[in-house]
Biopython code that builds the backbone (N, CA, C, O; Angstrom):
import numpy as np
from Bio.PDB.StructureBuilder import StructureBuilder

atoms = [
    (1, "MET", "N", (24.173, 4.545, -14.990)),
    (1, "MET", "CA", (24.413, 5.057, -13.646)),
    (1, "MET", "C", (23.272, 5.980, -13.232)),
    (1, "MET", "O", (22.794, 6.793, -14.024)),
    (2, "SER", "N", (22.855, 5.846, -12.012)),
    (2, "SER", "CA", (21.829, 6.700, -11.445)),
    (2, "SER", "C", (22.403, 8.102, -11.210)),
    (2, "SER", "O", (23.616, 8.271, -11.088)),
    (3, "HIS", "N", (21.542, 9.075, -11.151)),
    (3, "HIS", "CA", (21.999, 10.445, -10.907)),
    (3, "HIS", "C", (22.719, 10.556, -9.563)),
    (3, "HIS", "O", (23.756, 11.210, -9.455)),
    (4, "TYR", "N", (22.150, 9.904, -8.532)),
    (4, "TYR", "CA", (22.770, 9.886, -7.207)),
    (4, "TYR", "C", (23.172, 8.454, -6.852)),
    (4, "TYR", "O", (22.532, 7.501, -7.296)),
    (5, "THR", "N", (24.216, 8.305, -6.064)),
    (5, "THR", "CA", (24.548, 6.973, -5.555)),
    (5, "THR", "C", (23.522, 6.558, -4.508)),
    (5, "THR", "O", (23.101, 5.402, -4.461)),
    (6, "ARG", "N", (23.124, 7.513, -3.667)),
    (6, "ARG", "CA", (22.062, 7.308, -2.683)),
    (6, "ARG", "C", (21.300, 8.621, -2.538)),
    (6, "ARG", "O", (21.865, 9.706, -2.675)),
    (7, "HIS", "N", (20.012, 8.498, -2.259)),
    (7, "HIS", "CA", (19.157, 9.676, -2.110)),
    (7, "HIS", "C", (18.299, 9.478, -0.869)),
    (7, "HIS", "O", (17.535, 8.517, -0.784)),
    (8, "ILE", "N", (18.423, 10.380, 0.083)),
    (8, "ILE", "CA", (17.638, 10.292, 1.310)),
    (8, "ILE", "C", (16.517, 11.329, 1.268)),
    (8, "ILE", "O", (16.731, 12.499, 0.952)),
    (9, "PHE", "N", (15.315, 10.856, 1.598)),
    (9, "PHE", "CA", (14.139, 11.706, 1.658)),
    (9, "PHE", "C", (13.671, 11.798, 3.100)),
    (9, "PHE", "O", (13.503, 10.783, 3.777)),
    (10, "PHE", "N", (13.462, 13.028, 3.566)),
    (10, "PHE", "CA", (12.988, 13.290, 4.915)),
    (10, "PHE", "C", (11.527, 13.702, 4.873)),
    (10, "PHE", "O", (11.169, 14.650, 4.173)),
    (11, "CYS", "N", (10.681, 13.001, 5.613)),
    (11, "CYS", "CA", (9.282, 13.393, 5.707)),
    (11, "CYS", "C", (9.193, 14.676, 6.528)),
    (11, "CYS", "O", (9.713, 14.756, 7.641)),
    (12, "ASN", "N", (8.525, 15.675, 5.960)),
    (12, "ASN", "CA", (8.288, 16.938, 6.656)),
    (12, "ASN", "C", (6.811, 17.298, 6.643)),
    (12, "ASN", "O", (6.449, 18.474, 6.653)),
    (13, "ASN", "N", (5.973, 16.289, 6.621)),
    (13, "ASN", "CA", (4.546, 16.515, 6.528)),
    (13, "ASN", "C", (3.995, 17.192, 7.774)),
    (13, "ASN", "O", (4.436, 16.940, 8.896)),
    (14, "ILE", "N", (3.016, 18.060, 7.539)),
    (14, "ILE", "CA", (2.291, 18.714, 8.627)),
    (14, "ILE", "C", (0.836, 18.278, 8.500)),
    (14, "ILE", "O", (0.182, 18.546, 7.492)),
    (15, "ARG", "N", (0.339, 17.604, 9.532)),
    (15, "ARG", "CA", (-1.062, 17.167, 9.533)),
    (15, "ARG", "C", (-1.898, 18.192, 10.276)),
    (15, "ARG", "O", (-1.528, 18.648, 11.358)),
    (16, "LYS", "N", (-3.001, 18.542, 9.698)),
    (16, "LYS", "CA", (-3.886, 19.542, 10.298)),
    (16, "LYS", "C", (-5.012, 18.910, 11.097)),
    (16, "LYS", "O", (-5.823, 19.614, 11.699)),
    (17, "ASP", "N", (-5.064, 17.574, 11.104)),
    (17, "ASP", "CA", (-6.153, 16.888, 11.797)),
    (17, "ASP", "C", (-5.798, 16.515, 13.244)),
    (17, "ASP", "O", (-6.576, 15.842, 13.920)),
    (18, "GLY", "N", (-4.624, 16.954, 13.715)),
    (18, "GLY", "CA", (-4.222, 16.678, 15.090)),
    (18, "GLY", "C", (-3.502, 15.358, 15.286)),
    (18, "GLY", "O", (-2.988, 15.088, 16.372)),
    (19, "LYS", "N", (-3.456, 14.528, 14.246)),
    (19, "LYS", "CA", (-2.757, 13.249, 14.360)),
    (19, "LYS", "C", (-1.253, 13.480, 14.308)),
    (19, "LYS", "O", (-0.777, 14.499, 13.807)),
    (20, "SER", "N", (-0.528, 12.520, 14.833)),
    (20, "SER", "CA", (0.930, 12.594, 14.879)),
    (20, "SER", "C", (1.517, 12.737, 13.473)),
    (20, "SER", "O", (1.043, 12.114, 12.523)),
    (21, "CYS", "N", (2.550, 13.564, 13.359)),
    (21, "CYS", "CA", (3.250, 13.726, 12.086)),
    (21, "CYS", "C", (4.713, 14.075, 12.348)),
    (21, "CYS", "O", (5.074, 14.523, 13.437)),
    (22, "CYS", "N", (5.532, 13.864, 11.350)),
    (22, "CYS", "CA", (6.978, 14.063, 11.511)),
    (22, "CYS", "C", (7.341, 15.499, 11.896)),
    (22, "CYS", "O", (8.303, 15.716, 12.633)),
    (23, "SER", "N", (6.587, 16.468, 11.408)),
    (23, "SER", "CA", (6.899, 17.866, 11.719)),
    (23, "SER", "C", (6.804, 18.171, 13.203)),
    (23, "SER", "O", (7.427, 19.121, 13.677)),
    (24, "GLN", "N", (6.041, 17.388, 13.941)),
    (24, "GLN", "CA", (5.941, 17.592, 15.393)),
    (24, "GLN", "C", (7.229, 17.216, 16.118)),
    (24, "GLN", "O", (7.388, 17.502, 17.305)),
    (25, "PHE", "N", (8.146, 16.574, 15.397)),
    (25, "PHE", "CA", (9.399, 16.111, 16.001)),
    (25, "PHE", "C", (10.615, 16.821, 15.403)),
    (25, "PHE", "O", (11.692, 16.233, 15.298)),
    (26, "ASP", "N", (10.442, 18.078, 15.013)),
    (26, "ASP", "CA", (11.518, 18.899, 14.452)),
    (26, "ASP", "C", (12.119, 18.332, 13.170)),
    (26, "ASP", "O", (13.310, 18.507, 12.915)),
    (27, "ALA", "N", (11.303, 17.653, 12.360)),
    (27, "ALA", "CA", (11.789, 17.036, 11.131)),
    (27, "ALA", "C", (12.382, 18.058, 10.162)),
    (27, "ALA", "O", (13.400, 17.787, 9.525)),
    (28, "LYS", "N", (11.759, 19.224, 10.047)),
    (28, "LYS", "CA", (12.252, 20.248, 9.114)),
    (28, "LYS", "C", (13.651, 20.725, 9.527)),
    (28, "LYS", "O", (14.554, 20.826, 8.696)),
    (29, "GLU", "N", (13.811, 21.010, 10.798)),
    (29, "GLU", "CA", (15.112, 21.458, 11.321)),
    (29, "GLU", "C", (16.180, 20.387, 11.125)),
    (29, "GLU", "O", (17.310, 20.695, 10.745)),
    (30, "LEU", "N", (15.826, 19.136, 11.383)),
    (30, "LEU", "CA", (16.794, 18.049, 11.251)),
    (30, "LEU", "C", (17.116, 17.763, 9.785)),
    (30, "LEU", "O", (18.246, 17.394, 9.462)),
    (31, "TYR", "N", (16.146, 17.926, 8.904)),
    (31, "TYR", "CA", (16.414, 17.832, 7.455)),
    (31, "TYR", "C", (17.436, 18.899, 7.052)),
    (31, "TYR", "O", (18.411, 18.605, 6.360)),
    (32, "ARG", "N", (17.206, 20.128, 7.489)),
    (32, "ARG", "CA", (18.133, 21.227, 7.154)),
    (32, "ARG", "C", (19.534, 20.941, 7.685)),
    (32, "ARG", "O", (20.529, 21.228, 7.020)),
    (33, "TYR", "N", (19.604, 20.379, 8.879)),
    (33, "TYR", "CA", (20.901, 20.008, 9.450)),
    (33, "TYR", "C", (21.606, 18.990, 8.548)),
    (33, "TYR", "O", (22.775, 19.165, 8.205)),
    (34, "ALA", "N", (20.890, 17.926, 8.166)),
    (34, "ALA", "CA", (21.491, 16.863, 7.348)),
    (34, "ALA", "C", (21.937, 17.405, 5.990)),
    (34, "ALA", "O", (23.027, 17.075, 5.522)),
    (35, "LYS", "N", (21.111, 18.227, 5.358)),
    (35, "LYS", "CA", (21.474, 18.784, 4.051)),
    (35, "LYS", "C", (22.699, 19.689, 4.185)),
    (35, "LYS", "O", (23.614, 19.635, 3.363)),
    (36, "GLY", "N", (22.708, 20.512, 5.218)),
    (36, "GLY", "CA", (23.850, 21.396, 5.440)),
    (36, "GLY", "C", (25.128, 20.628, 5.718)),
    (36, "GLY", "O", (26.195, 20.991, 5.223)),
    (37, "LYS", "N", (25.025, 19.581, 6.497)),
    (37, "LYS", "CA", (26.212, 18.764, 6.800)),
    (37, "LYS", "C", (26.742, 18.108, 5.527)),
    (37, "LYS", "O", (27.948, 18.107, 5.283)),
    (38, "CYS", "N", (25.852, 17.558, 4.728)),
    (38, "CYS", "CA", (26.283, 16.933, 3.467)),
    (38, "CYS", "C", (26.884, 17.968, 2.518)),
    (38, "CYS", "O", (27.854, 17.682, 1.815)),
    (39, "ARG", "N", (26.310, 19.163, 2.499)),
    (39, "ARG", "CA", (26.859, 20.245, 1.665)),
    (39, "ARG", "C", (28.262, 20.618, 2.141)),
    (39, "ARG", "O", (29.183, 20.760, 1.336)),
    (40, "ASP", "N", (28.414, 20.774, 3.457)),
    (40, "ASP", "CA", (29.715, 21.137, 4.032)),
    (40, "ASP", "C", (30.782, 20.074, 3.764)),
    (40, "ASP", "O", (31.969, 20.382, 3.655)),
    (41, "MET", "N", (30.342, 18.824, 3.661)),
    (41, "MET", "CA", (31.269, 17.719, 3.410)),
    (41, "MET", "C", (31.462, 17.456, 1.911)),
    (41, "MET", "O", (32.129, 16.495, 1.529)),
    (42, "ALA", "N", (30.875, 18.314, 1.065)),
    (42, "ALA", "CA", (30.963, 18.199, -0.398)),
    (42, "ALA", "C", (30.447, 16.841, -0.893)),
    (42, "ALA", "O", (31.030, 16.229, -1.787)),
    (43, "LEU", "N", (29.338, 16.386, -0.288)),
    (43, "LEU", "CA", (28.765, 15.084, -0.641)),
    (43, "LEU", "C", (27.605, 15.192, -1.626)),
    (43, "LEU", "O", (27.155, 14.176, -2.156)),
    (44, "LEU", "N", (27.112, 16.404, -1.881)),
    (44, "LEU", "CA", (25.910, 16.574, -2.686)),
    (44, "LEU", "C", (26.212, 16.693, -4.175)),
    (44, "LEU", "O", (27.243, 17.238, -4.570)),
    (45, "GLY", "N", (25.300, 16.176, -4.995)),
    (45, "GLY", "CA", (25.372, 16.398, -6.429)),
    (45, "GLY", "C", (25.404, 15.125, -7.251)),
    (45, "GLY", "O", (25.395, 14.013, -6.724)),
    (46, "LYS", "N", (25.443, 15.322, -8.549)),
    (46, "LYS", "CA", (25.439, 14.204, -9.487)),
    (46, "LYS", "C", (26.597, 13.254, -9.197)),
    (46, "LYS", "O", (27.745, 13.667, -9.032)),
    (47, "GLY", "N", (26.256, 11.971, -9.142)),
    (47, "GLY", "CA", (27.252, 10.953, -8.847)),
    (47, "GLY", "C", (27.590, 10.852, -7.370)),
    (47, "GLY", "O", (28.448, 10.067, -6.968)),
    (48, "LYS", "N", (26.897, 11.666, -6.558)),
    (48, "LYS", "CA", (27.127, 11.675, -5.114)),
    (48, "LYS", "C", (25.811, 11.394, -4.408)),
    (48, "LYS", "O", (25.097, 10.462, -4.776)),
    (49, "ILE", "N", (25.488, 12.180, -3.409)),
    (49, "ILE", "CA", (24.312, 11.965, -2.573)),
    (49, "ILE", "C", (23.279, 13.056, -2.826)),
    (49, "ILE", "O", (23.622, 14.213, -3.074)),
    (50, "GLY", "N", (22.006, 12.667, -2.759)),
    (50, "GLY", "CA", (20.900, 13.612, -2.794)),
    (50, "GLY", "C", (20.238, 13.655, -1.430)),
    (50, "GLY", "O", (20.076, 12.621, -0.782)),
    (51, "VAL", "N", (19.853, 14.849, -0.992)),
    (51, "VAL", "CA", (19.138, 15.026, 0.279)),
    (51, "VAL", "C", (17.924, 15.889, -0.027)),
    (51, "VAL", "O", (18.061, 17.047, -0.423)),
    (52, "SER", "N", (16.735, 15.324, 0.159)),
    (52, "SER", "CA", (15.500, 16.036, -0.185)),
    (52, "SER", "C", (14.472, 15.901, 0.926)),
    (52, "SER", "O", (14.491, 14.958, 1.716)),
    (53, "GLU", "N", (13.574, 16.880, 0.957)),
    (53, "GLU", "CA", (12.446, 16.779, 1.867)),
    (53, "GLU", "C", (11.239, 16.296, 1.079)),
    (53, "GLU", "O", (11.166, 16.447, -0.141)),
    (54, "SER", "N", (10.305, 15.720, 1.798)),
    (54, "SER", "CA", (9.123, 15.147, 1.178)),
    (54, "SER", "C", (7.910, 15.474, 2.029)),
    (54, "SER", "O", (8.033, 15.819, 3.204)),
    (55, "ARG", "N", (6.771, 15.365, 1.437)),
    (55, "ARG", "CA", (5.540, 15.397, 2.220)),
    (55, "ARG", "C", (5.366, 14.013, 2.825)),
    (55, "ARG", "O", (6.348, 13.286, 2.972)),
    (56, "CYS", "N", (4.175, 13.637, 3.172)),
    (56, "CYS", "CA", (3.942, 12.408, 3.918)),
    (56, "CYS", "C", (4.507, 11.171, 3.216)),
    (56, "CYS", "O", (4.221, 10.911, 2.048)),
    (57, "LEU", "N", (5.305, 10.431, 3.953)),
    (57, "LEU", "CA", (5.854, 9.163, 3.462)),
    (57, "LEU", "C", (5.048, 7.973, 3.981)),
    (57, "LEU", "O", (5.401, 6.824, 3.716)),
    (58, "GLY", "N", (3.967, 8.241, 4.717)),
    (58, "GLY", "CA", (3.062, 7.191, 5.148)),
    (58, "GLY", "C", (3.525, 6.351, 6.327)),
    (58, "GLY", "O", (2.998, 5.263, 6.556)),
    (59, "ARG", "N", (4.499, 6.842, 7.076)),
    (59, "ARG", "CA", (5.021, 6.082, 8.213)),
    (59, "ARG", "C", (4.908, 6.903, 9.501)),
    (59, "ARG", "O", (5.796, 6.857, 10.352)),
    (60, "CYS", "N", (3.833, 7.639, 9.635)),
    (60, "CYS", "CA", (3.653, 8.579, 10.746)),
    (60, "CYS", "C", (3.839, 7.942, 12.125)),
    (60, "CYS", "O", (4.305, 8.595, 13.058)),
    (61, "GLU", "N", (3.477, 6.683, 12.246)),
    (61, "GLU", "CA", (3.579, 6.023, 13.552)),
    (61, "GLU", "C", (5.018, 5.877, 14.026)),
    (61, "GLU", "O", (5.259, 5.590, 15.198)),
    (62, "HIS", "N", (5.966, 6.071, 13.132)),
    (62, "HIS", "CA", (7.383, 5.949, 13.476)),
    (62, "HIS", "C", (8.101, 7.301, 13.511)),
    (62, "HIS", "O", (9.306, 7.341, 13.758)),
    (63, "GLY", "N", (7.404, 8.389, 13.274)),
    (63, "GLY", "CA", (8.014, 9.688, 13.052)),
    (63, "GLY", "C", (9.035, 10.126, 14.083)),
    (63, "GLY", "O", (8.945, 9.752, 15.252)),
    (64, "PRO", "N", (9.994, 10.908, 13.658)),
    (64, "PRO", "CA", (10.245, 11.332, 12.288)),
    (64, "PRO", "C", (10.954, 10.233, 11.493)),
    (64, "PRO", "O", (11.717, 9.441, 12.046)),
    (65, "VAL", "N", (10.689, 10.202, 10.199)),
    (65, "VAL", "CA", (11.244, 9.150, 9.354)),
    (65, "VAL", "C", (11.960, 9.719, 8.136)),
    (65, "VAL", "O", (11.721, 10.844, 7.698)),
    (66, "ALA", "N", (12.851, 8.879, 7.612)),
    (66, "ALA", "CA", (13.543, 9.164, 6.358)),
    (66, "ALA", "C", (13.732, 7.828, 5.649)),
    (66, "ALA", "O", (13.750, 6.773, 6.285)),
    (67, "VAL", "N", (13.873, 7.882, 4.336)),
    (67, "VAL", "CA", (14.098, 6.671, 3.550)),
    (67, "VAL", "C", (15.250, 6.923, 2.589)),
    (67, "VAL", "O", (15.366, 7.998, 2.000)),
    (68, "VAL", "N", (16.098, 5.912, 2.442)),
    (68, "VAL", "CA", (17.258, 6.004, 1.546)),
    (68, "VAL", "C", (17.029, 5.100, 0.347)),
    (68, "VAL", "O", (16.781, 3.903, 0.489)),
    (69, "TYR", "N", (17.117, 5.691, -0.831)),
    (69, "TYR", "CA", (17.041, 4.939, -2.081)),
    (69, "TYR", "C", (18.386, 4.987, -2.775)),
    (69, "TYR", "O", (19.103, 5.973, -2.606)),
    (70, "PRO", "N", (18.767, 3.995, -3.534)),
    (70, "PRO", "CA", (17.965, 2.875, -4.006)),
    (70, "PRO", "C", (17.905, 1.706, -3.021)),
    (70, "PRO", "O", (17.344, 0.658, -3.342)),
    (71, "ASP", "N", (18.475, 1.874, -1.833)),
    (71, "ASP", "CA", (18.564, 0.773, -0.873)),
    (71, "ASP", "C", (17.232, 0.411, -0.219)),
    (71, "ASP", "O", (17.083, -0.676, 0.338)),
    (72, "ASN", "N", (16.256, 1.335, -0.291)),
    (72, "ASN", "CA", (14.951, 1.127, 0.325)),
    (72, "ASN", "C", (15.077, 0.816, 1.825)),
    (72, "ASN", "O", (14.439, -0.104, 2.338)),
    (73, "ILE", "N", (15.899, 1.590, 2.500)),
    (73, "ILE", "CA", (16.104, 1.463, 3.945)),
    (73, "ILE", "C", (15.382, 2.625, 4.623)),
    (73, "ILE", "O", (15.624, 3.792, 4.315)),
    (74, "TRP", "N", (14.496, 2.281, 5.549)),
    (74, "TRP", "CA", (13.723, 3.259, 6.302)),
    (74, "TRP", "C", (14.334, 3.476, 7.675)),
    (74, "TRP", "O", (14.773, 2.534, 8.335)),
    (75, "TYR", "N", (14.352, 4.740, 8.093)),
    (75, "TYR", "CA", (14.909, 5.102, 9.393)),
    (75, "TYR", "C", (13.937, 5.928, 10.221)),
    (75, "TYR", "O", (13.170, 6.739, 9.701)),
    (76, "GLN", "N", (13.995, 5.693, 11.528)),
    (76, "GLN", "CA", (13.432, 6.608, 12.501)),
    (76, "GLN", "C", (14.633, 7.230, 13.201)),
    (76, "GLN", "O", (15.500, 6.512, 13.699)),
    (77, "TYR", "N", (14.689, 8.530, 13.241)),
    (77, "TYR", "CA", (15.807, 9.226, 13.872)),
    (77, "TYR", "C", (15.246, 10.166, 14.934)),
    (77, "TYR", "O", (14.069, 10.526, 14.904)),
    (78, "ILE", "N", (16.103, 10.554, 15.865)),
    (78, "ILE", "CA", (15.665, 11.420, 16.954)),
    (78, "ILE", "C", (16.406, 12.753, 16.958)),
    (78, "ILE", "O", (15.813, 13.799, 17.222)),
    (79, "ASP", "N", (17.698, 12.712, 16.666)),
    (79, "ASP", "CA", (18.503, 13.910, 16.833)),
    (79, "ASP", "C", (19.646, 13.971, 15.811)),
    (79, "ASP", "O", (19.756, 13.119, 14.930)),
    (80, "LYS", "N", (20.477, 14.984, 15.948)),
    (80, "LYS", "CA", (21.595, 15.195, 15.028)),
    (80, "LYS", "C", (22.598, 14.045, 15.068)),
    (80, "LYS", "O", (23.182, 13.693, 14.043)),
    (81, "GLU", "N", (22.796, 13.465, 16.235)),
    (81, "GLU", "CA", (23.710, 12.322, 16.347)),
    (81, "GLU", "C", (23.233, 11.156, 15.488)),
    (81, "GLU", "O", (24.036, 10.505, 14.821)),
    (82, "ASP", "N", (21.925, 10.891, 15.503)),
    (82, "ASP", "CA", (21.376, 9.834, 14.645)),
    (82, "ASP", "C", (21.637, 10.148, 13.174)),
    (82, "ASP", "O", (22.026, 9.270, 12.403)),
    (83, "LEU", "N", (21.422, 11.399, 12.796)),
    (83, "LEU", "CA", (21.654, 11.787, 11.397)),
    (83, "LEU", "C", (23.129, 11.700, 11.028)),
    (83, "LEU", "O", (23.467, 11.304, 9.913)),
    (84, "ASP", "N", (24.005, 12.066, 11.953)),
    (84, "ASP", "CA", (25.441, 11.927, 11.702)),
    (84, "ASP", "C", (25.787, 10.458, 11.412)),
    (84, "ASP", "O", (26.585, 10.165, 10.522)),
    (85, "ASN", "N", (25.176, 9.544, 12.174)),
    (85, "ASN", "CA", (25.406, 8.108, 11.946)),
    (85, "ASN", "C", (24.892, 7.671, 10.581)),
    (85, "ASN", "O", (25.582, 6.942, 9.868)),
    (86, "ILE", "N", (23.695, 8.104, 10.208)),
    (86, "ILE", "CA", (23.134, 7.737, 8.910)),
    (86, "ILE", "C", (24.009, 8.276, 7.775)),
    (86, "ILE", "O", (24.265, 7.575, 6.796)),
    (87, "ILE", "N", (24.458, 9.509, 7.911)),
    (87, "ILE", "CA", (25.297, 10.114, 6.867)),
    (87, "ILE", "C", (26.618, 9.366, 6.739)),
    (87, "ILE", "O", (26.991, 8.945, 5.644)),
    (88, "SER", "N", (27.325, 9.199, 7.850)),
    (88, "SER", "CA", (28.666, 8.595, 7.764)),
    (88, "SER", "C", (28.622, 7.107, 7.464)),
    (88, "SER", "O", (29.394, 6.615, 6.641)),
    (89, "GLU", "N", (27.728, 6.388, 8.124)),
    (89, "GLU", "CA", (27.720, 4.932, 7.973)),
    (89, "GLU", "C", (26.993, 4.464, 6.715)),
    (89, "GLU", "O", (27.482, 3.578, 6.013)),
    (90, "HIS", "N", (25.833, 5.049, 6.422)),
    (90, "HIS", "CA", (25.052, 4.549, 5.287)),
    (90, "HIS", "C", (25.285, 5.351, 4.006)),
    (90, "HIS", "O", (25.689, 4.791, 2.988)),
    (91, "LEU", "N", (25.032, 6.652, 4.055)),
    (91, "LEU", "CA", (25.157, 7.435, 2.826)),
    (91, "LEU", "C", (26.570, 7.429, 2.270)),
    (91, "LEU", "O", (26.759, 7.342, 1.056)),
    (92, "VAL", "N", (27.558, 7.519, 3.141)),
    (92, "VAL", "CA", (28.961, 7.515, 2.712)),
    (92, "VAL", "C", (29.534, 6.099, 2.704)),
    (92, "VAL", "O", (30.133, 5.676, 1.715)),
    (93, "GLY", "N", (29.353, 5.373, 3.797)),
    (93, "GLY", "CA", (29.983, 4.065, 3.955)),
    (93, "GLY", "C", (29.245, 2.881, 3.359)),
    (93, "GLY", "O", (29.819, 1.805, 3.198)),
    (94, "GLY", "N", (27.963, 3.077, 3.030)),
    (94, "GLY", "CA", (27.205, 2.001, 2.401)),
    (94, "GLY", "C", (26.633, 0.955, 3.340)),
    (94, "GLY", "O", (26.052, -0.030, 2.885)),
    (95, "LYS", "N", (26.788, 1.154, 4.661)),
    (95, "LYS", "CA", (26.280, 0.178, 5.630)),
    (95, "LYS", "C", (25.091, 0.774, 6.378)),
    (95, "LYS", "O", (25.246, 1.773, 7.081)),
    (96, "PRO", "N", (23.908, 0.178, 6.238)),
    (96, "PRO", "CA", (22.748, 0.686, 6.975)),
    (96, "PRO", "C", (22.989, 0.691, 8.486)),
    (96, "PRO", "O", (23.713, -0.148, 9.021)),
    (97, "VAL", "N", (22.363, 1.655, 9.153)),
    (97, "VAL", "CA", (22.473, 1.798, 10.601)),
    (97, "VAL", "C", (21.339, 0.981, 11.218)),
    (97, "VAL", "O", (20.208, 1.456, 11.316)),
    (98, "LYS", "N", (21.641, -0.227, 11.626)),
    (98, "LYS", "CA", (20.638, -1.196, 12.100)),
    (98, "LYS", "C", (19.790, -0.647, 13.249)),
    (98, "LYS", "O", (18.575, -0.847, 13.261)),
    (99, "ARG", "N", (20.407, 0.040, 14.215)),
    (99, "ARG", "CA", (19.679, 0.479, 15.393)),
    (99, "ARG", "C", (18.597, 1.517, 15.077)),
    (99, "ARG", "O", (17.697, 1.730, 15.889)),
    (100, "LEU", "N", (18.673, 2.166, 13.908)),
    (100, "LEU", "CA", (17.700, 3.176, 13.539)),
    (100, "LEU", "C", (16.697, 2.706, 12.490)),
    (100, "LEU", "O", (15.746, 3.419, 12.172)),
    (101, "GLN", "N", (16.910, 1.510, 11.955)),
    (101, "GLN", "CA", (16.046, 0.992, 10.898)),
    (101, "GLN", "C", (14.662, 0.636, 11.400)),
    (101, "GLN", "O", (14.488, 0.178, 12.529)),
    (102, "ILE", "N", (13.673, 0.858, 10.530)),
    (102, "ILE", "CA", (12.318, 0.400, 10.784)),
    (102, "ILE", "C", (11.896, -0.461, 9.587)),
    (102, "ILE", "O", (12.381, -0.282, 8.469)),
    (103, "ASP", "N", (10.995, -1.384, 9.850)),
    (103, "ASP", "CA", (10.494, -2.273, 8.782)),
    (103, "ASP", "C", (9.312, -1.657, 8.076)),
    (103, "ASP", "O", (8.762, -2.258, 7.153)),
]
sb = StructureBuilder()
sb.init_structure("model")
sb.init_model(0)
sb.init_chain("A")
sb.init_seg("    ")
for serial, (resi, resn, name, xyz) in enumerate(atoms, 1):
    if name == "N":
        sb.init_residue(resn, " ", resi, " ")
    sb.init_atom(name, np.array(xyz, "f"), 0.0, 1.0, " ", f" {name:<3s}", serial, name[0])
structure = sb.get_structure()
């Protein structure tokens, strides 16, 4: 068994060269929201869900982005409502949120 059933990583990279990056779209704040919501719902920990921040995930053109493992599903999200959908439908329910997926 894996340590987590699913683990979501949020890109929080800050680019200093002026190019687009996830941090320009409130990625850090939205990561904190998602982690706090999962904590409040008692979803975090071994045998449950992991929520982590990451540096560049290499998908800047879609920012802000997150990826869920082991499912290897990539998301572009905009706001807390999008994150609520990802948490309830995918992290908890096991069904990827098609409207937010990126290839």
